[in-house]
C-alpha positions as CSV (number, residue, x, y, z in Angstrom):
1,M,147.8,2.9,2.3
2,V,150.2,0.0,2.1
3,T,152.2,-0.4,5.3
4,L,155.3,-2.4,6.4
5,K,152.9,-4.9,8.1
6,N,151.2,-5.6,4.8
7,I,154.5,-6.6,3.2
8,A,155.6,-8.5,6.3
9,D,152.4,-10.5,6.4
10,Q,152.7,-11.4,2.7
11,V,156.4,-12.4,2.9
12,G,156.1,-14.1,6.3
13,V,158.7,-12.1,8.1
14,S,158.7,-9.5,10.9
15,I,158.0,-5.8,10.4
16,S,161.5,-4.9,11.6
17,T,163.0,-7.2,8.9
18,V,161.0,-5.4,6.2
19,S,162.0,-2.0,7.6
20,R,165.7,-3.0,7.6
21,V,165.5,-4.1,3.9
22,L,163.6,-1.1,2.6
23,N,165.8,1.3,4.5
24,N,169.1,-0.5,3.5
25,D,169.9,-1.1,7.1
26,T,172.8,-3.6,7.3
27,S,173.0,-3.7,11.1
28,R,171.6,-7.2,10.9
29,S,172.0,-9.6,8.0
30,V,169.0,-10.6,6.0
31,G,169.2,-13.5,3.5
32,E,169.4,-12.6,-0.1
33,A,166.3,-14.6,-1.0
34,T,164.3,-12.9,1.7
35,R,165.6,-9.5,0.8
36,N,164.6,-10.0,-2.9
37,K,161.1,-11.3,-1.9
38,I,160.5,-8.2,0.3
39,L,161.5,-5.9,-2.5
40,E,159.4,-7.8,-5.0
41,V,156.3,-7.7,-2.8
42,A,156.9,-4.0,-1.9
43,E,157.0,-3.2,-5.6
44,A,153.9,-5.3,-6.4
45,L,151.9,-3.6,-3.6
46,E,153.2,-0.2,-4.8
47,Y,154.5,0.6,-1.3
48,R,155.4,4.2,-0.7
49,P,157.9,4.7,2.1
50,N,156.7,6.5,5.2
51,A,158.4,9.9,5.1
52,W,158.8,9.8,8.9
53,A,160.6,6.5,8.8
54,Q,163.0,7.8,6.2
55,K,163.7,10.9,8.3
56,L,164.3,8.8,11.4
57,V,166.8,6.5,9.6
58,K,168.6,9.4,7.9
59,G,168.7,11.3,11.2
60,S,170.2,8.3,13.1
61,R,172.9,7.8,10.5
62,E,173.9,11.4,9.9
63,G,173.4,12.8,13.4
64,S,170.6,15.1,12.3
65,Q,169.2,17.2,15.1
66,T,165.8,17.7,13.4
67,I,163.6,14.8,12.4
68,G,160.1,16.2,12.2
69,K,157.5,18.2,14.1
70,I,155.9,16.8,17.2
71,G,153.3,18.8,19.1
72,C,151.4,18.4,22.4
73,I,147.8,19.5,23.1
74,I,146.7,19.5,26.7
75,S,142.9,19.4,27.1
76,V,142.7,21.8,30.0
77,P,141.9,25.5,30.3
78,Y,145.0,27.7,30.1
79,A,144.7,28.5,33.9
80,Q,145.5,24.9,34.7
81,F,148.4,24.5,32.2
82,S,151.1,25.0,34.9
83,Y,149.6,22.5,37.3
84,P,152.3,20.1,38.5
85,Y,150.5,17.1,37.1
86,F,150.8,18.4,33.5
87,T,154.3,19.8,33.9
88,E,155.5,16.4,35.0
89,I,154.0,14.7,31.9
90,L,155.6,17.3,29.7
91,K,158.9,16.7,31.4
92,G,158.6,13.0,30.5
93,I,157.7,13.7,26.9
94,E,160.6,16.1,26.4
95,S,163.0,13.7,28.1
96,A,162.1,10.9,25.7
97,L,162.2,13.2,22.6
98,S,165.6,14.6,23.5
99,K,167.0,11.1,23.5
100,R,165.9,10.9,19.9
101,K,167.4,14.3,19.1
102,S,164.0,15.8,18.8
103,S,161.9,18.2,20.8
104,L,158.3,19.5,21.0
105,S,157.5,22.1,18.3
106,F,154.6,23.4,20.3
107,V,152.5,22.9,23.4
108,H,149.0,24.3,23.5
109,T,146.0,24.1,25.8
110,I,142.7,23.4,24.3
111,D,141.6,27.0,25.2
112,E,144.0,28.3,22.6
113,L,142.7,26.1,19.9
114,R,139.0,25.9,20.8
115,D,137.7,27.0,17.3
116,P,137.7,23.8,15.0
117,E,138.7,25.9,12.0
118,L,141.5,27.6,13.8
119,L,142.7,24.2,15.0
120,K,142.6,22.7,11.6
121,K,144.5,25.6,10.0
122,F,147.1,25.5,12.8
123,I,147.8,21.7,12.4
124,T,147.9,21.8,8.6
125,E,150.0,25.0,8.3
126,T,152.4,23.8,11.0
127,K,152.8,20.5,9.1
128,V,152.8,18.4,12.3
129,D,154.1,14.9,12.0
130,G,152.7,13.6,15.3
131,I,150.6,14.9,18.2
132,I,150.5,13.8,21.8
133,L,147.1,14.6,23.2
134,V,146.8,14.8,27.0
135,G,143.2,14.2,28.2
136,S,139.9,13.9,26.4
137,I,138.3,16.8,24.5
138,I,135.0,17.5,22.8
139,R,134.2,15.4,19.7
140,D,134.5,18.2,17.1
141,L,137.9,19.3,18.1
142,Y,139.1,15.7,18.5
143,K,137.9,14.8,15.0
144,V,140.0,17.7,13.6
145,I,143.1,16.5,15.4
146,K,142.7,12.9,14.2
147,D,141.7,13.9,10.6
148,N,144.7,16.2,10.1
149,S,147.5,14.4,11.9
150,R,149.6,11.5,10.7
151,I,149.9,9.9,14.2
152,V,148.0,10.8,17.4
153,V,149.0,9.2,20.7
154,G,146.7,9.8,23.7
155,I,147.5,10.1,27.4
156,D,144.3,9.5,29.4
157,V,142.2,9.4,26.2
158,N,139.4,7.0,25.9
159,D,139.6,5.9,22.2
160,V,140.3,2.4,21.1
161,T,141.3,3.6,17.6
162,I,144.6,5.3,18.7
163,P,147.5,4.2,20.8
164,T,147.0,5.4,24.4
165,V,148.9,5.5,27.7
166,S,147.0,5.8,31.0
167,T,146.5,4.5,34.5
168,D,143.4,2.9,36.0
169,R,142.0,5.9,37.8
170,Q,138.7,4.2,38.7
171,H,140.4,1.3,40.4
172,A,143.0,3.5,42.0
173,S,140.3,5.7,43.5
174,K,138.4,2.7,44.7
175,A,141.5,1.5,46.5
176,A,142.0,4.9,48.2
177,V,138.4,5.0,49.5
178,E,138.7,1.4,50.6
179,H,141.7,2.5,52.7
180,L,139.6,5.2,54.3
181,L,136.9,2.6,55.0
182,S,139.4,0.3,56.6
183,K,140.3,3.0,59.0
184,G,136.7,3.1,60.2
185,H,135.5,6.1,58.2
186,Q,131.8,5.6,57.3
187,K,131.1,9.2,56.2
188,I,133.4,10.1,53.3
189,G,133.0,13.2,51.2
190,F,134.2,13.7,47.6
191,I,135.6,16.7,45.7
192,G,136.2,16.6,42.0
193,G,135.3,18.1,38.7
194,V,133.5,17.1,35.5
195,G,135.0,15.9,32.2
196,I,133.6,16.5,28.7
197,S,130.4,14.7,29.7
198,G,129.5,17.5,32.1
199,D,128.4,14.8,34.6
200,I,130.6,14.3,37.7
201,T,129.1,10.8,38.2
202,R,130.7,9.7,35.0
203,E,134.2,10.8,36.0
204,K,136.5,7.9,36.7
205,R,137.6,9.0,40.1
206,F,134.0,9.5,41.3
207,R,133.1,6.0,39.9
208,G,135.9,4.5,42.0
209,Y,134.6,6.4,45.1
210,R,131.1,5.1,44.3
211,D,132.4,1.5,43.7
212,A,134.1,1.4,47.1
213,H,130.9,2.5,48.8
214,L,128.8,0.0,46.9
215,N,131.1,-2.9,47.8
216,A,130.9,-1.9,51.5
217,G,127.1,-1.6,51.4
218,I,127.2,2.1,52.3
219,E,124.9,4.5,50.6
220,I,126.4,7.7,49.1
221,N,125.1,10.9,50.5
222,P,124.8,13.4,47.6
223,N,125.2,16.3,50.0
224,R,128.9,15.2,50.5
225,I,129.7,15.4,46.8
226,I,131.3,18.7,45.7
227,N,132.0,19.8,42.1
228,A,134.9,22.2,42.3
229,E,135.4,22.2,38.5
230,W,139.1,21.2,39.1
231,Q,139.8,24.8,40.3
232,I,142.0,25.4,43.4
233,E,140.1,28.6,44.3
234,N,136.7,27.0,43.9
235,C,137.8,24.1,46.1
236,Y,138.8,26.4,49.0
237,K,135.6,28.4,48.9
238,L,133.4,25.3,48.5
239,M,135.1,23.4,51.2
240,S,134.8,26.3,53.6
241,R,131.1,26.6,52.8
242,F,130.7,22.8,53.1
243,I,132.2,22.8,56.6
244,D,129.8,25.6,57.7
245,E,126.7,23.9,56.2
246,Q,127.5,20.4,57.3
247,K,128.9,21.1,60.8
248,D,126.2,18.9,62.4
249,D,126.9,16.0,60.0
250,L,130.4,16.6,58.7
251,P,132.2,13.7,57.1
252,T,135.2,12.2,58.9
253,A,137.2,11.9,55.7
254,M,137.4,13.5,52.2
255,F,138.6,11.8,49.0
256,I,139.7,14.5,46.6
257,A,140.4,13.9,42.9
258,S,143.6,15.9,42.6
259,D,146.4,16.9,45.0
260,V,146.2,20.6,44.2
261,M,142.5,20.6,45.2
262,A,143.2,18.4,48.3
263,I,145.8,20.9,49.5
264,S,143.4,23.7,49.0
265,A,140.6,21.9,50.9
266,M,143.1,21.0,53.7
267,R,143.9,24.7,54.1
268,A,140.1,25.5,54.3
269,A,139.7,22.9,57.0
270,A,142.6,24.2,59.0
271,D,141.3,27.8,58.6
272,K,138.0,26.6,60.1
273,G,139.9,25.2,63.1
274,L,139.7,21.5,62.2
275,K,142.5,19.2,63.1
276,I,143.8,16.9,60.4
277,P,143.4,13.9,60.5
278,E,141.8,13.9,64.0
279,D,138.7,15.9,62.9
280,L,138.9,15.3,59.2
281,A,141.1,13.0,57.1
282,F,142.2,13.8,53.6
283,F,143.2,11.6,50.7
284,G,144.4,13.1,47.4
285,F,145.2,11.9,43.9
286,D,148.4,12.4,41.6
287,N,151.2,12.5,44.2
288,I,152.7,15.8,43.1
289,E,156.0,16.7,44.7
290,I,154.5,19.2,47.2
291,S,152.1,16.7,48.6
292,K,154.7,15.1,50.9
293,Y,155.5,18.6,52.4
294,T,152.0,19.7,53.4
295,A,151.1,19.8,57.1
296,P,150.4,17.0,57.7
297,P,151.8,15.2,54.6
298,L,149.0,14.3,52.3
299,S,148.0,10.7,51.6
300,T,147.6,10.3,47.9
301,I,147.7,8.0,44.9
302,H,151.0,8.0,43.0
303,I,150.4,8.3,39.2
304,P,153.6,7.8,37.1
305,K,153.4,11.1,35.4
306,I,156.9,11.3,34.0
307,E,156.8,7.7,32.8
308,M,153.5,8.3,31.1
309,G,155.0,11.2,29.1
310,E,158.1,9.1,28.2
311,M,156.0,6.2,27.2
312,A,153.7,8.3,25.0
313,A,156.7,9.8,23.2
314,N,158.3,6.4,22.6
315,V,155.0,5.0,21.4
316,L,154.7,7.9,19.0
317,F,158.1,7.1,17.4
318,D,157.2,3.4,17.2
319,Y,154.1,4.2,15.1
320,M,156.0,6.7,13.0
321,E,158.5,3.9,12.3
322,E,155.6,1.6,11.5
323,R,156.8,-0.9,14.1
324,Y,153.1,-1.3,15.1
325,V,149.9,-1.0,13.2
326,M,147.1,-1.9,15.6
327,P,146.5,0.7,18.3
328,M,147.9,-0.5,21.7
329,R,146.6,0.4,25.1
330,I,149.3,0.8,27.8
331,L,148.2,0.8,31.4
332,L,150.8,1.9,33.9
333,P,150.6,1.0,37.6
334,Y,149.5,3.3,40.4
335,K,150.6,3.1,44.1
336,L,148.9,4.3,47.3
337,C,151.1,6.6,49.3
338,I,149.8,6.5,52.9
339,R,150.9,9.6,54.9
340,Q,149.8,11.4,58.0
341,S,146.7,13.1,56.6
342,T,144.8,9.9,57.0
């Protein structure tokens, strides 16, 4: 497919200049010779205008409220759909879309579209113009999404062939555990879950936990690693059992891969009579709003969730307008929020 970049490269101008000429945008002047050259090359290459770009230009000029269908697929079970982490990302997506006079046509969890044929039928019949995918999913479902969508933008998706927005979870986790080590903690437990690999040791937050230990020359005790499958209820039960089983060799701190699980684990520790942080310190991940109101307030890693959603939506529009061709990788910064739980 011939793109604006192909024309721009051949004429020797920017993509935005080509876009303005082909869309009759007179907001900035373009020399007559350049304009004629762009039209000539576009005709020679048999350029077919991007339907999305036309709709965007028309919408901006005529004040249209509908410019196409954008959907969001969240790669979590339905039970986790309402977790604060995901609702904040959705808030950011919807905020950016509203500024473009657009909105999400649908939001689905992967549970609802787990059958590849159902997913393909849904995307094609819904006539989706763009999809924002939050999190990684199994290969078969991911292939259906990519093969049947004009543009896919990923949030926390490991794929160099599509534009993505993320944070460095591995490095952030390493920094959190290093903070605990700097406080004198030598026995640090880990609670997390598995991704599509099914192996907790391949999960980025665990790898950060491991890296901090390796750098400090401390061997990881496998008995201190808990797979709670990202479930709040599992976390409470497993933490309670862990405290009973490890009472003679209990860690002095826990690094937990999400705030909702950390809050659940803190409750289990409190119910067992442990004082936080005197008996057991806790460090979470995500910095959801409630984390600063726990007792004591939870130390955590701030992930810019709203900004990630906004950025993903803006990137989606940039690709629909053919401002970019090569897939970009946007890495947003994290921040340690040190509170009384450590």
